[in-house]
C-alpha positions as CSV (number, residue, x, y, z in Angstrom):
1,X,12.8,-28.0,27.6
2,X,14.3,-30.2,30.3
3,X,12.0,-31.8,32.9
4,X,12.8,-32.0,36.6
5,X,14.4,-35.4,35.8
6,X,16.7,-33.6,33.4
7,X,18.4,-30.9,35.5
8,X,20.4,-28.2,33.8
9,X,23.8,-29.1,35.1
10,X,27.3,-29.4,33.8
11,X,28.8,-28.6,30.4
12,X,27.7,-29.8,27.0
13,X,30.4,-29.8,24.4
14,X,29.2,-30.1,20.8
15,X,31.9,-31.6,18.6
16,X,34.1,-34.7,19.1
17,X,37.2,-33.0,17.8
18,X,40.6,-31.7,19.0
19,X,39.0,-28.6,20.5
20,X,36.1,-30.5,22.1
21,X,38.4,-33.1,23.7
22,X,40.7,-30.3,25.0
23,X,37.8,-28.3,26.5
24,X,36.7,-31.4,28.4
25,X,40.2,-32.3,29.6
26,X,41.0,-28.8,30.7
27,X,37.8,-28.5,32.6
28,X,38.8,-31.5,34.7
29,X,42.4,-30.2,35.0
30,X,41.0,-26.9,36.4
31,X,39.1,-28.8,39.1
32,X,35.6,-28.8,37.5
33,X,33.5,-31.6,39.1
34,X,30.2,-31.0,37.3
35,X,29.0,-33.4,34.6
36,X,30.7,-33.1,31.1
37,X,29.1,-34.5,28.0
38,X,31.0,-34.6,24.7
39,X,28.8,-35.2,21.7
40,X,29.7,-35.9,18.1
41,X,28.1,-37.4,15.0
42,X,31.0,-39.6,13.8
43,X,31.0,-43.3,14.9
44,X,34.6,-43.1,16.2
45,X,36.0,-41.7,19.4
46,X,37.7,-38.4,18.8
47,X,40.8,-38.8,16.8
48,X,43.6,-36.8,15.1
49,X,42.7,-35.5,11.7
50,X,46.1,-34.3,10.2
51,X,47.4,-37.9,9.7
52,X,44.3,-38.7,7.5
53,X,46.0,-37.2,4.4
54,X,49.3,-39.0,5.2
55,X,49.9,-42.0,7.4
56,X,46.2,-43.1,7.2
57,X,46.2,-43.3,3.4
58,X,49.4,-45.3,3.5
59,X,47.7,-47.9,5.7
60,X,50.0,-47.0,8.6
61,X,47.2,-45.7,10.9
62,X,43.5,-46.3,11.8
63,X,40.9,-44.1,13.5
64,X,41.5,-46.2,16.7
65,X,45.3,-45.7,16.6
66,X,44.8,-42.0,16.1
67,X,42.4,-41.6,19.0
68,X,43.3,-38.7,21.3
69,X,42.4,-40.6,24.5
70,X,41.5,-44.1,25.5
71,X,37.9,-45.0,26.5
72,X,39.4,-45.5,30.0
73,X,40.4,-41.9,30.1
74,X,36.8,-40.7,29.5
75,X,35.5,-43.1,32.1
76,X,38.1,-42.2,34.7
77,X,37.6,-38.5,34.3
78,X,33.8,-38.9,34.3
79,X,33.4,-37.5,30.8
80,X,30.4,-38.9,29.0
81,X,31.5,-39.5,25.4
82,X,28.6,-39.7,22.9
83,X,29.1,-40.8,19.3
84,X,26.7,-41.1,16.3
85,X,24.5,-38.3,17.6
86,X,24.1,-35.1,15.4
87,X,22.8,-32.1,17.4
88,X,20.2,-30.4,15.2
89,X,18.7,-27.8,17.6
90,X,19.7,-25.9,20.7
91,X,17.7,-23.6,22.9
92,X,19.2,-21.7,25.8
93,X,18.9,-18.8,28.2
94,X,21.1,-17.4,31.0
95,X,20.6,-20.5,33.2
96,X,21.3,-23.1,30.6
97,X,19.3,-25.0,27.9
98,X,18.8,-28.2,26.0
99,X,20.2,-29.6,22.8
100,X,18.3,-32.1,20.7
101,X,19.9,-34.7,18.5
102,X,18.6,-35.9,15.1
103,X,17.6,-39.1,16.9
104,X,15.4,-37.2,19.3
105,X,17.8,-37.7,22.3
106,X,18.0,-34.6,24.5
107,X,21.1,-33.1,26.3
108,X,20.3,-30.6,29.0
109,X,23.2,-28.3,30.1
110,X,24.1,-25.4,32.3
111,X,27.1,-24.4,30.2
112,X,27.6,-24.8,26.4
113,X,30.7,-25.1,24.3
114,X,30.6,-25.2,20.5
115,X,33.5,-27.1,18.8
116,X,31.6,-27.9,15.7
117,X,34.6,-27.7,13.3
118,X,34.3,-27.3,9.6
119,X,33.2,-29.3,6.5
120,X,34.8,-29.4,3.1
121,X,33.9,-26.7,0.6
122,X,32.0,-28.4,-2.2
123,X,31.9,-27.4,-5.8
124,X,28.9,-28.7,-7.9
125,X,30.9,-29.9,-10.9
126,X,29.0,-32.0,-13.3
127,X,29.9,-35.6,-12.5
128,X,30.6,-35.0,-8.8
129,X,28.3,-37.9,-7.9
130,X,30.5,-40.4,-9.8
131,X,32.2,-43.1,-7.7
132,X,35.8,-42.3,-7.2
133,X,35.2,-38.6,-6.6
134,X,35.7,-37.7,-3.0
135,X,36.5,-35.2,-0.3
136,X,38.7,-35.8,2.8
137,X,37.7,-34.7,6.3
138,X,36.7,-37.7,8.3
139,X,38.2,-41.2,9.0
140,X,35.3,-42.7,7.1
141,X,36.1,-40.6,4.0
142,X,39.8,-41.5,4.4
143,X,39.0,-45.2,4.6
144,X,37.1,-45.0,1.3
145,X,39.9,-42.9,-0.3
146,X,42.6,-45.3,0.8
147,X,40.8,-48.2,-0.8
148,X,40.3,-46.3,-4.0
149,X,43.9,-45.2,-4.2
150,X,45.1,-48.7,-3.8
151,X,43.2,-49.8,-6.9
152,X,43.9,-46.7,-9.0
153,X,46.6,-45.8,-11.6
154,X,45.7,-42.2,-12.4
155,X,44.9,-39.8,-9.5
156,X,43.7,-36.2,-9.9
157,X,43.8,-33.7,-7.0
158,X,41.6,-30.6,-7.5
159,X,43.1,-27.9,-5.3
160,X,46.7,-27.1,-4.5
161,X,46.4,-26.5,-0.8
162,X,48.0,-28.4,2.0
163,X,45.6,-31.3,2.1
164,X,45.7,-31.7,-1.7
165,X,49.5,-31.6,-1.9
166,X,49.9,-34.1,1.0
167,X,47.6,-36.6,-0.7
168,X,49.3,-36.0,-4.0
169,X,52.7,-36.6,-2.5
170,X,51.6,-39.8,-0.9
171,X,50.0,-41.1,-4.1
172,X,53.0,-40.3,-6.2
173,X,55.3,-42.0,-3.7
174,X,53.1,-45.1,-4.1
175,X,53.7,-45.0,-7.8
176,X,50.5,-43.4,-9.1
177,X,50.3,-41.0,-12.0
178,X,49.3,-37.8,-10.2
179,X,48.0,-34.5,-11.5
180,X,47.3,-31.5,-9.3
181,X,44.8,-28.9,-10.7
182,X,45.0,-25.5,-9.0
183,X,42.7,-22.7,-10.1
184,X,45.0,-20.0,-8.7
185,X,48.3,-18.9,-10.3
186,X,50.3,-20.6,-7.5
187,X,50.2,-23.3,-4.9
188,X,49.1,-22.8,-1.2
189,X,48.9,-19.1,-2.1
190,X,46.7,-18.2,0.9
191,X,49.4,-19.4,3.4
192,X,52.8,-18.7,2.0
193,X,54.8,-16.2,-0.1
194,X,55.6,-16.6,-3.8
195,X,59.1,-18.0,-3.1
196,X,57.7,-20.9,-1.0
197,X,54.9,-21.5,-3.5
198,X,57.4,-21.7,-6.4
199,X,59.6,-24.1,-4.4
200,X,56.8,-26.5,-3.8
201,X,55.7,-26.3,-7.4
202,X,59.1,-27.3,-8.6
203,X,59.6,-29.9,-5.8
204,X,56.4,-31.7,-6.7
205,X,57.3,-31.6,-10.4
206,X,60.7,-33.0,-9.6
207,X,59.1,-35.9,-7.9
208,X,57.0,-36.7,-11.0
209,X,53.7,-35.0,-10.1
210,X,52.1,-33.0,-12.9
211,X,50.9,-29.6,-11.6
212,X,48.6,-27.4,-13.7
213,X,48.1,-23.8,-12.5
214,X,45.3,-21.5,-13.5
215,X,43.3,-24.7,-14.2
216,X,39.7,-24.5,-15.0
217,X,37.8,-27.7,-14.2
218,X,34.7,-28.0,-16.3
219,X,33.3,-31.4,-15.3
220,X,34.1,-35.0,-14.3
221,X,33.7,-37.6,-17.0
222,X,32.8,-41.2,-16.3
223,X,31.6,-44.6,-17.5
224,X,29.2,-47.0,-15.7
225,X,28.9,-44.5,-12.8
226,X,32.7,-44.4,-12.2
227,X,34.9,-41.4,-12.8
228,X,37.3,-41.8,-15.7
229,X,38.7,-38.2,-16.1
230,X,38.6,-34.5,-15.5
231,X,37.7,-32.2,-18.3
232,X,39.4,-28.8,-18.4
233,X,38.4,-25.5,-20.0
234,X,40.6,-26.1,-23.0
235,X,38.9,-29.4,-23.7
236,X,41.7,-31.5,-22.3
237,X,40.6,-34.6,-20.4
238,X,43.0,-35.7,-17.6
239,X,42.6,-39.5,-16.9
240,X,41.5,-40.4,-13.4
241,X,40.2,-43.3,-11.5
242,X,40.3,-41.3,-8.3
243,X,39.6,-37.6,-7.9
244,X,40.1,-35.8,-4.6
245,X,38.6,-32.4,-4.2
246,X,40.5,-30.2,-1.7
247,X,39.4,-26.6,-2.1
248,X,39.2,-25.5,1.6
249,X,36.6,-25.9,4.3
250,X,33.6,-24.0,5.6
251,X,33.1,-23.5,9.4
252,X,30.0,-25.2,10.8
253,X,27.9,-22.4,12.2
254,X,24.3,-23.7,11.9
255,X,23.8,-24.1,15.6
256,X,25.4,-20.8,16.4
257,X,22.9,-19.2,14.0
258,X,20.0,-20.9,15.8
259,X,21.2,-19.3,19.1
260,X,21.4,-15.9,17.5
261,X,25.2,-15.7,17.9
262,X,27.2,-13.4,15.6
263,X,28.6,-15.3,12.7
264,X,31.2,-14.0,10.2
265,X,33.3,-16.7,8.6
266,X,32.9,-18.7,11.8
267,X,31.4,-18.1,15.2
268,X,32.6,-14.7,16.3
269,X,34.4,-14.9,19.7
270,X,36.6,-12.6,21.8
271,X,40.0,-13.3,23.2
272,X,38.3,-15.3,26.0
273,X,36.7,-17.6,23.4
274,X,33.3,-16.1,24.4
275,X,30.6,-15.7,21.8
276,X,28.4,-12.7,21.3
277,X,25.8,-13.8,23.8
278,X,28.3,-13.6,26.6
279,X,27.4,-17.2,27.6
280,X,28.5,-19.7,25.0
281,X,32.2,-20.4,24.2
282,X,33.5,-21.7,20.8
283,X,36.9,-23.0,19.8
284,X,38.7,-24.6,17.0
285,X,38.1,-24.5,13.2
286,X,34.6,-23.0,13.7
287,X,35.7,-19.9,15.6
288,X,36.5,-16.5,14.2
289,X,38.7,-14.7,16.7
290,X,40.9,-11.7,17.3
291,X,44.4,-12.4,16.0
292,X,46.1,-14.4,18.8
293,X,49.6,-13.3,17.9
294,X,51.6,-11.6,20.6
295,X,51.8,-8.7,18.1
296,X,49.0,-8.7,15.6
297,X,50.2,-5.8,13.4
298,X,46.7,-4.9,12.6
299,X,45.8,-8.2,11.0
300,X,42.4,-8.0,12.8
301,X,40.1,-11.1,13.1
302,X,40.8,-14.5,11.6
303,X,39.9,-18.1,11.7
304,X,42.8,-20.6,12.0
305,X,42.6,-24.3,11.1
306,X,45.4,-25.9,13.1
307,X,45.9,-28.3,15.9
308,X,47.9,-25.8,17.9
309,X,45.2,-23.2,17.7
310,X,42.4,-25.6,18.6
311,X,44.3,-26.8,21.7
312,X,45.3,-23.3,23.0
313,X,41.9,-21.7,22.3
314,X,40.1,-24.7,23.9
315,X,42.1,-24.2,27.1
316,X,41.0,-20.6,27.2
317,X,37.4,-21.6,26.5
318,X,37.4,-24.1,29.4
319,X,38.7,-21.5,31.8
320,X,36.1,-19.0,30.6
321,X,33.3,-21.5,31.3
322,X,34.5,-21.7,34.9
323,X,34.7,-17.9,35.3
324,X,38.5,-17.9,35.4
325,X,40.5,-15.2,33.7
326,X,42.2,-16.4,30.6
327,X,43.1,-14.9,27.2
328,X,44.0,-16.4,23.9
329,X,47.4,-14.9,23.1
330,X,50.0,-17.1,21.5
331,X,52.2,-17.6,18.5
332,X,50.3,-19.5,15.8
333,X,52.2,-22.3,14.1
334,X,51.4,-25.0,11.5
335,X,53.1,-27.8,9.7
336,X,52.6,-29.9,6.5
337,X,54.4,-33.1,5.6
338,X,54.6,-33.6,1.8
339,X,56.7,-36.7,1.0
340,X,60.1,-36.0,2.5
341,X,59.5,-32.2,2.7
342,X,58.5,-30.9,6.1
343,X,57.1,-27.4,6.1
344,X,56.9,-25.7,9.5
345,X,55.3,-22.2,9.7
346,X,55.7,-19.9,12.8
347,X,53.7,-16.7,13.0
348,X,51.4,-15.1,10.5
349,X,52.9,-13.6,7.4
350,X,49.9,-11.8,5.9
351,X,51.1,-8.3,6.6
352,X,54.7,-8.6,5.6
353,X,56.7,-6.1,3.6
354,X,60.0,-8.0,3.3
355,X,61.1,-11.6,2.9
356,X,64.6,-12.8,3.7
357,X,65.9,-16.1,2.3
358,X,68.1,-18.2,4.6
359,X,69.7,-21.3,3.0
360,X,69.4,-22.7,-0.5
361,X,66.1,-23.9,-1.9
362,X,67.9,-26.2,-4.3
363,X,69.1,-28.2,-1.2
364,X,65.5,-28.5,-0.1
365,X,66.5,-27.2,3.3
366,X,65.9,-23.5,3.8
367,X,63.8,-20.8,5.5
368,X,62.0,-17.7,4.5
369,X,61.7,-15.1,7.2
370,X,58.9,-12.5,7.0
371,X,59.3,-8.9,8.3
372,X,57.1,-5.9,8.7
373,X,58.7,-2.5,9.4
374,X,62.0,-4.4,10.0
375,X,60.6,-6.7,12.7
376,X,60.3,-10.4,12.3
377,X,56.6,-11.6,12.2
378,X,56.8,-15.1,10.7
379,X,58.8,-17.8,8.9
380,X,58.4,-20.7,6.5
381,X,60.9,-23.4,7.3
382,X,61.4,-26.3,4.9
383,X,63.3,-29.2,6.6
384,X,64.8,-26.6,9.0
385,X,63.4,-27.4,12.4
386,X,66.1,-25.4,14.3
387,X,65.1,-22.3,12.4
388,X,61.5,-23.0,13.1
389,X,62.1,-23.3,16.9
390,X,64.2,-20.2,16.9
391,X,61.6,-18.1,15.2
392,X,58.8,-19.5,17.3
393,X,60.6,-18.9,20.5
394,X,61.6,-15.4,19.5
395,X,58.0,-14.4,18.6
396,X,56.8,-15.9,21.8
397,X,59.2,-13.7,23.8
398,X,58.4,-10.6,21.7
399,X,61.9,-10.7,20.2
400,X,63.2,-10.3,16.6
401,X,66.1,-11.2,14.3
402,X,67.7,-8.4,12.4
403,X,67.0,-8.9,8.7
404,X,70.6,-8.2,7.9
405,X,71.7,-11.1,10.0
406,X,69.0,-13.6,9.1
407,X,70.4,-14.6,5.7
408,X,73.7,-15.9,7.1
409,X,72.9,-19.6,7.4
410,X,76.4,-20.3,8.8
411,X,75.2,-18.7,12.1
412,X,72.5,-20.5,14.1
413,X,69.4,-18.4,14.0
414,X,68.9,-18.5,17.7
415,X,72.2,-16.6,18.1
416,X,70.9,-13.7,16.1
417,X,67.8,-13.1,18.2
418,X,67.7,-9.6,19.7
419,X,65.9,-8.3,22.7
420,X,64.0,-5.6,20.8
421,X,60.4,-6.1,21.9
422,X,57.7,-6.3,19.4
423,X,54.9,-3.7,19.7
424,X,52.1,-5.3,21.8
425,X,48.6,-3.9,21.5
426,X,47.0,-2.7,24.6
427,X,44.2,-4.9,26.1
428,X,41.6,-2.3,25.0
429,X,42.7,-2.4,21.4
């Protein structure tokens, strides 16, 4: 435990990520003058992760160019930024505690925030250790992957989610022979409806990417410790000098478990980003929270992996640390750039009972609006930024768009918004 020379003061934020940086910044914006320490294990200052699967792999960005803040910002705001330190143990009580890094360095604190993020879900395929087989989560991994892609002819992506498809699109645009292997019957199935999945399947195939659905990967083959192919359940071997595995992520909850916090697909928090001990806050990819939508339609708890969620939840977490009233209620939104296709999603579509098509998918510019009980709850917008903004603003204001009007793409969507309020759950719900 801390000695008298190590007083329990200030805030310790574990995780040099979007949420961690936002917590630190918001604490200062709210007038906090206590010490703030932001600790992470990567060698880089905190940086944006979404471009890693796009601009970074094209050589158009580096970890330094993607940094959230300059080193001057941390110095001027009296935020101690610590890199290359992995916190392995934390003990605390109602007055504070101490965190210990793998190096032995200690970090005493009065307040604690966990922004520990997530790690790629791994699958123990035979041959996973071969050179050329990789995951993508950090700038270091992206650097290795970029070098491998530059030298490769055949690229295989295992997993047809957003990250996998973004990498596949970039590799295909660079002239590589690309195969996407998806175990499910459709692409990005957890995030979008069948119509959007089918559009992206055909769009990637039109651009020359081979997509195999219901694919069963058996093992990775190789020669001289390098990957040479991916063997499927039917005996087919797909040639590959590079294999990217992108099958989702797992929230990092080890430290939360040490602290005895409730964990269930992430660190369980309330609408104030407060964990089950009533003391610790958590935000970002590691946090399992009540649905933040203005109207949740009974979708219960969830864990969102998005920049917008990390930022908004982190702001609430900072306010909670200072004892200020704040609640995480917003309209979730996401985006994915795949070659020249920009998908923007507003709201959560998981509980929809109707989908309305607006525009023509063959033009690669259209939107799909999701409804429940006749009320707009979400939209997938492909190369349709005005539709995205109209839906996002309507959901934010508790408004809707009549389904009967939504399909008429000759009328700007914002002109069809009605003042019918969505049902908003009571604070006690």
